[in-house]
C-alpha positions in Angstrom: 72.1 -69.7 -40.7 70.0 -67.2 -42.6 66.3 -66.6 -42.1 64.6 -65.7 -45.4 61.4 -63.8 -46.2 59.8 -61.5 -48.6 60.2 -58.5 -46.3 62.5 -57.9 -43.4 61.4 -55.2 -40.9 64.0 -53.7 -38.6 62.4 -52.5 -35.4 59.4 -53.9 -33.6 58.0 -50.7 -32.0 54.4 -49.6 -32.9 55.5 -48.8 -36.5 57.4 -51.9 -37.3 54.9 -54.2 -35.6 52.0 -52.5 -37.4 53.8 -52.9 -40.7 54.5 -56.5 -40.0 50.9 -57.2 -39.4 49.7 -55.5 -42.6 52.4 -57.0 -44.8 51.7 -60.5 -43.4 48.0 -60.0 -44.0 48.8 -59.4 -47.6 50.4 -62.8 -47.8 54.0 -61.8 -47.6 56.6 -63.8 -45.6 57.6 -61.3 -43.0 60.7 -61.3 -40.7 60.4 -58.8 -37.8 63.7 -58.0 -36.1 64.4 -56.1 -32.9 67.4 -55.8 -30.7 65.1 -55.6 -27.6 63.7 -58.5 -25.6 60.3 -58.1 -27.3 58.1 -55.7 -29.3 57.7 -52.2 -28.1 60.7 -52.0 -25.7 62.3 -49.0 -27.4 60.8 -45.5 -27.7 57.3 -46.9 -28.0 57.4 -47.9 -24.3 58.2 -44.3 -23.4 55.3 -42.9 -25.3 52.5 -41.1 -23.4 50.2 -42.7 -26.0 47.9 -39.8 -26.3 45.3 -40.2 -29.0 44.7 -36.6 -30.2 43.5 -35.1 -33.5 45.0 -31.6 -33.5 47.9 -31.2 -35.9 49.3 -28.4 -38.0 48.6 -30.4 -41.2 45.4 -32.0 -42.4 47.2 -35.3 -43.4 48.6 -36.0 -40.0 45.3 -34.9 -38.3 43.4 -37.2 -40.6 45.8 -40.1 -39.9 45.2 -39.7 -36.2 41.4 -39.4 -36.6 41.3 -42.5 -38.8 43.5 -44.4 -36.4 41.1 -43.8 -33.6 38.5 -46.0 -35.2 41.1 -48.8 -35.0 42.3 -48.1 -31.5 38.8 -48.3 -30.0 38.2 -51.7 -31.7 41.8 -53.0 -31.5 40.9 -56.6 -30.6 38.5 -57.0 -33.6 40.9 -55.2 -35.9 43.8 -57.6 -35.0 41.6 -60.7 -34.6 43.1 -61.2 -31.1 41.7 -64.3 -29.3 39.6 -63.8 -26.2 42.4 -64.8 -23.8 44.9 -62.3 -25.1 45.4 -59.1 -23.2 44.9 -56.1 -25.5 45.9 -52.5 -24.9 42.8 -50.4 -24.0 41.7 -47.1 -25.4 40.5 -44.7 -22.6 38.1 -42.1 -24.2 38.3 -39.3 -21.6 38.6 -36.4 -24.0 41.4 -33.8 -24.6 41.3 -30.2 -23.7 43.3 -28.0 -26.0 44.1 -24.7 -24.4 44.1 -21.7 -26.7 47.6 -21.2 -28.3 49.2 -19.5 -31.2 49.5 -22.8 -33.0 46.0 -24.1 -32.2 43.5 -21.2 -32.1 39.8 -22.0 -31.7 39.3 -20.7 -35.2 41.9 -23.1 -36.7 40.6 -26.1 -34.7 37.0 -25.3 -35.6 37.9 -25.5 -39.3 40.1 -28.6 -38.9 37.5 -30.6 -36.9 34.7 -29.6 -39.2 36.7 -31.0 -42.1 37.4 -34.3 -40.3 34.1 -34.6 -38.6 35.5 -34.5 -35.1 33.1 -33.8 -32.3 34.3 -30.8 -30.3 33.1 -28.3 -27.7 34.4 -24.7 -27.6 35.0 -22.7 -24.5 35.4 -19.0 -24.1 37.5 -17.9 -21.1 34.5 -17.8 -18.7 33.2 -21.1 -20.0 36.6 -22.8 -19.5 36.8 -21.6 -15.9 33.2 -22.9 -15.3 34.0 -26.3 -16.8 37.3 -26.7 -15.0 37.2 -24.8 -11.7 40.7 -25.7 -10.7 42.3 -24.0 -13.8 44.2 -20.8 -14.0 43.4 -19.9 -17.6 45.7 -16.9 -17.9 47.6 -16.3 -21.1 51.4 -16.6 -20.3 52.7 -17.0 -23.8 55.5 -17.4 -24.8 56.7 -20.1 -22.5 59.5 -18.9 -20.3 62.2 -20.6 -18.2 60.7 -21.3 -14.8 63.7 -19.6 -13.1 63.0 -16.4 -15.0 61.0 -13.9 -13.0 58.8 -13.3 -16.1 57.5 -16.8 -15.7 55.6 -15.7 -12.6 54.2 -12.5 -14.0 50.5 -11.9 -14.1 48.7 -13.1 -17.3 48.3 -10.8 -20.3 44.8 -12.1 -21.2 42.5 -15.0 -20.5 42.3 -18.2 -22.5 39.5 -20.4 -23.7 39.9 -23.8 -25.3 38.5 -26.7 -27.3 37.5 -30.1 -25.9 37.5 -33.2 -28.2 35.4 -35.8 -26.2 36.3 -38.6 -28.6 40.0 -38.4 -27.9 42.0 -40.0 -25.0 44.9 -42.4 -24.5 46.1 -46.0 -24.8 46.9 -47.4 -21.4 49.9 -49.5 -22.4 51.8 -48.5 -25.6 54.3 -51.4 -25.3 51.4 -53.9 -25.1 49.9 -52.3 -28.2 53.1 -53.0 -30.2 53.0 -56.6 -28.8 49.4 -57.0 -29.9 50.3 -56.0 -33.5 53.4 -58.3 -33.5 51.4 -61.2 -32.2 48.8 -60.6 -34.9 51.6 -60.8 -37.4 52.8 -64.1 -35.9 49.3 -65.6 -36.3 49.7 -64.8 -40.0 53.1 -66.8 -40.0 55.4 -63.8 -39.6 58.7 -64.8 -38.0 59.9 -62.6 -35.1 63.5 -62.3 -34.0 64.2 -60.5 -30.7 67.5 -59.8 -29.0 68.7 -59.5 -32.6 70.9 -56.5 -33.4 71.6 -55.7 -37.0 75.3 -55.0 -37.3 75.8 -55.1 -41.0 73.7 -54.7 -44.2 74.8 -55.9 -47.6 73.5 -57.7 -50.7 73.5 -61.3 -51.9 72.0 -62.6 -55.1 69.6 -59.7 -55.4 68.5 -59.8 -51.8 69.3 -57.5 -48.9 71.5 -59.4 -46.4 71.1 -58.3 -42.7 73.9 -59.5 -40.6 73.0 -60.0 -36.9 75.3 -59.7 -33.9 75.1 -63.4 -33.1 76.5 -64.3 -36.5 73.2 -65.3 -38.2 71.6 -63.3 -41.0 68.3 -62.4 -42.6 67.8 -62.3 -46.3 64.9 -60.6 -48.1 64.4 -58.7 -51.3 62.6 -55.9 -49.4 63.5 -54.1 -46.1 61.7 -51.7 -43.9 63.7 -49.5 -41.6 61.4 -48.8 -38.6 64.2 -48.6 -36.1 63.1 -45.4 -34.4 66.0 -43.5 -32.9 68.3 -46.2 -34.3 67.1 -45.6 -37.8 70.0 -43.3 -38.7 72.4 -46.1 -37.8 70.5 -48.5 -40.0 70.6 -46.0 -43.0 74.4 -45.7 -42.5 74.9 -49.4 -42.4 72.8 -49.8 -45.7 74.5 -46.8 -47.4 71.0 -45.4 -48.0 69.5 -42.0 -47.7 71.8 -39.6 -49.6 68.8 -38.2 -51.5 66.7 -37.4 -48.4 65.6 -33.7 -48.2 64.2 -34.2 -44.7 66.5 -35.7 -42.1 66.0 -37.3 -38.7 67.9 -37.0 -35.5 67.5 -38.7 -32.1 66.3 -36.6 -29.1 66.3 -37.5 -25.5 62.9 -37.0 -23.8 61.4 -37.3 -20.3 57.9 -37.6 -19.1 57.1 -37.3 -15.4 54.6 -38.6 -12.9 52.9 -36.7 -10.1 49.9 -37.1 -7.9 46.7 -35.6 -9.2 45.1 -32.8 -7.2 41.9 -33.3 -5.2 39.0 -33.6 -7.6 41.3 -35.1 -10.3 42.0 -33.6 -13.8 39.9 -35.8 -16.1 40.7 -35.0 -19.7 44.2 -35.0 -21.3 45.4 -31.4 -21.5 47.5 -30.0 -24.3 48.8 -26.5 -23.4 51.3 -24.9 -25.8 50.7 -21.5 -24.1 52.8 -22.8 -21.2 54.6 -25.6 -23.1 53.5 -28.9 -21.5 50.9 -31.6 -21.7 49.4 -33.9 -19.1 47.2 -36.9 -19.0 45.7 -38.9 -16.1 46.9 -42.5 -15.4 44.3 -45.2 -14.6 46.0 -45.3 -11.2 44.9 -41.7 -10.5 48.3 -40.0 -11.0 49.2 -37.6 -13.8 51.8 -37.9 -16.6 53.4 -34.6 -17.4 55.5 -34.0 -20.5 57.1 -31.1 -22.3 55.8 -29.6 -25.6 59.3 -28.6 -26.6 59.1 -24.9 -25.7 62.1 -23.1 -27.3 63.2 -21.6 -24.0 64.0 -25.1 -22.6 66.2 -26.2 -25.5 66.4 -29.6 -27.2 68.3 -32.5 -25.8 69.7 -33.9 -29.0 71.7 -37.1 -29.0 74.9 -36.8 -30.9 76.5 -40.1 -29.8 75.3 -43.7 -29.8 71.6 -44.0 -28.7 72.5 -46.9 -26.5 74.7 -44.6 -24.4 71.9 -42.1 -23.5 71.5 -41.5 -19.8 68.0 -42.9 -18.9 68.1 -41.4 -15.4 65.5 -38.6 -14.8 66.8 -35.1 -14.5 65.8 -32.6 -11.8 66.0 -29.8 -14.3 63.4 -31.2 -16.7 61.2 -32.5 -14.0 61.0 -29.0 -12.4 60.4 -27.3 -15.7 57.6 -29.6 -16.9 55.8 -30.1 -13.6 56.0 -26.4 -12.6 54.4 -25.5 -16.0 51.5 -27.8 -15.3 51.2 -26.5 -11.8 51.1 -22.9 -13.1 47.9 -23.9 -15.0 46.5 -26.2 -12.3 47.6 -24.7 -9.0 46.3 -27.8 -7.1 49.1 -29.9 -8.5 51.7 -30.5 -5.7 55.4 -30.6 -6.9 57.2 -33.4 -5.2 60.9 -33.0 -4.3 62.2 -35.9 -6.4 61.5 -36.7 -10.1 59.5 -39.8 -11.0 58.7 -40.9 -14.6 60.3 -42.4 -17.7 63.1 -41.4 -20.1 63.2 -42.3 -23.7 64.7 -41.4 -27.1 62.6 -40.2 -30.0 63.4 -40.2 -33.7 62.7 -36.6 -34.7 62.3 -35.5 -38.3 63.5 -32.0 -39.2 59.9 -30.9 -39.7 58.3 -33.1 -37.0 56.5 -35.1 -39.6 57.3 -38.8 -40.2 58.9 -40.2 -43.4 57.1 -43.2 -44.8 58.5 -43.9 -48.2 60.6 -45.9 -50.5 64.2 -44.9 -51.1 66.5 -44.7 -54.1 67.9 -48.1 -53.1 65.6 -50.7 -54.7 63.6 -52.6 -52.1 64.7 -50.4 -49.1 61.8 -48.6 -47.4 61.6 -46.3 -44.4 59.0 -45.7 -41.6 61.1 -43.2 -39.5 61.0 -39.7 -38.0 57.9 -40.4 -35.9 59.1 -37.7 -33.5 57.5 -39.1 -30.4 54.1 -37.8 -31.6 53.1 -40.6 -34.0 52.2 -43.5 -31.7 48.6 -42.5 -32.2 49.1 -43.0 -36.0 50.5 -46.5 -35.5 47.7 -48.6 -37.0 47.5 -46.6 -40.2 51.3 -46.2 -40.6 51.5 -49.9 -41.2 48.7 -49.7 -43.8 50.6 -46.8 -45.5 53.8 -48.8 -45.7 52.0 -51.8 -47.1 50.3 -49.7 -49.7 53.6 -48.1 -50.8 55.4 -51.5 -51.0 52.4 -53.0 -53.0 52.5 -50.1 -55.4 56.2 -50.7 -56.0 55.6 -54.4 -56.6 53.2 -53.4 -59.3 55.8 -51.2 -61.0 54.5 -47.9 -59.8 57.0 -45.1 -59.1 55.8 -43.6 -55.8 58.0 -40.6 -56.4 56.5 -39.6 -59.7 53.0 -41.0 -59.0 52.4 -41.0 -55.2 50.1 -43.6 -53.8 46.8 -42.4 -52.4 45.4 -44.3 -49.5 41.6 -44.6 -49.2 40.0 -45.3 -45.8 37.7 -48.3 -45.7 36.0 -46.7 -42.7 35.2 -43.1 -43.8 36.2 -43.1 -47.5 38.7 -40.3 -46.9 41.7 -40.2 -49.2 45.2 -39.3 -48.0 48.0 -38.7 -50.5 51.1 -40.6 -49.1 53.4 -38.3 -51.0 52.9 -36.0 -48.0 55.3 -38.3 -46.1 57.9 -38.3 -48.8 61.6 -38.2 -48.0 61.9 -35.7 -50.9 59.4 -33.2 -49.6 60.3 -29.6 -48.7 60.1 -29.5 -44.9 56.6 -28.7 -43.8 55.8 -25.8 -41.4 54.4 -27.4 -38.3 53.9 -26.5 -34.6 57.3 -28.2 -33.9 56.5 -30.2 -30.8 55.2 -33.5 -29.4 52.2 -33.1 -27.0 52.1 -36.8 -26.3 
């Protein structure tokens, strides 16, 4: 049997679930499909869920800042009933250590433009605010087995604190919250449902599922995360893309916090890592993709990726954090999670229509777009609505206007046809 709807969404991570909610809210009949046992079990569940505002481009920074207004009031935004557990936003601040990509001068201008509260520290001020820190400049990041990694600093660093930033304590639950909100608006959800074929029937897209059933809809959204390339191939879509995506294996690790606890999230491109505290008191440590460590690209099937933690990455990431905060003890065995990210060639997501009528994409979120999740659903809904009205988003890009701040963001920035943007080229949560 075939399920039918106005829009079929492939992937129930934070992007697909957010899009399902927005499209259902507009009155469309939505079918949300995921091969996992429920929403958010893919790369969303491996996110560090850091809610930060520092980006190389104004549009992505503004999307993160606008999303914060939703994250801090998620229950009201989704209309979640009192008895439903909702992912919580922990506003503990983020410390951005001086780096080549994020200088204090750059951040000062960016945050002034967005209206983000921030506190600047010179080197002496940073040491006073965080007594356990070694604020030496070690750039560029070096392999930890290179003697140069342990050389004395070349200068001293300051930083910028954004007190309104923080993290979401359960990213998988956040995706579930959006999916449940869509269900309350009569969206149909199909889990343990793998798409194995994509074709056409009578003007509709026909999504064939592994159990022999199918989903029909005139419009499709590919929000399949690291599986998005497979979906594009099944649909025969994407030949015109100028920006490509590719899956990348990623690890984040867990260690005990030092005495006195590190309170804010720390983003440190000088050494090439980030860390954030857990509500339990431990620390999550991830890599910021320093060039010296290389990239763990996935060339085979995503489902075949080894999800066991590696000693090499654990040592590299945790040792970088301990170089900055010497009180961090490095345990002998790795602990943490492994996931696969969908990385765009310029580390900026693609939210767009395609040359195939009715086929849309919300892909390339690169592991750094969880924080954008609420607005990415709004963006996709706006692009689809414009197409329904006969507007050519390629020739006349949609402009999204925030109902919260009045800011306008041109969605052509996320086009599949763009020339690759110059960005910092990393994740940082």
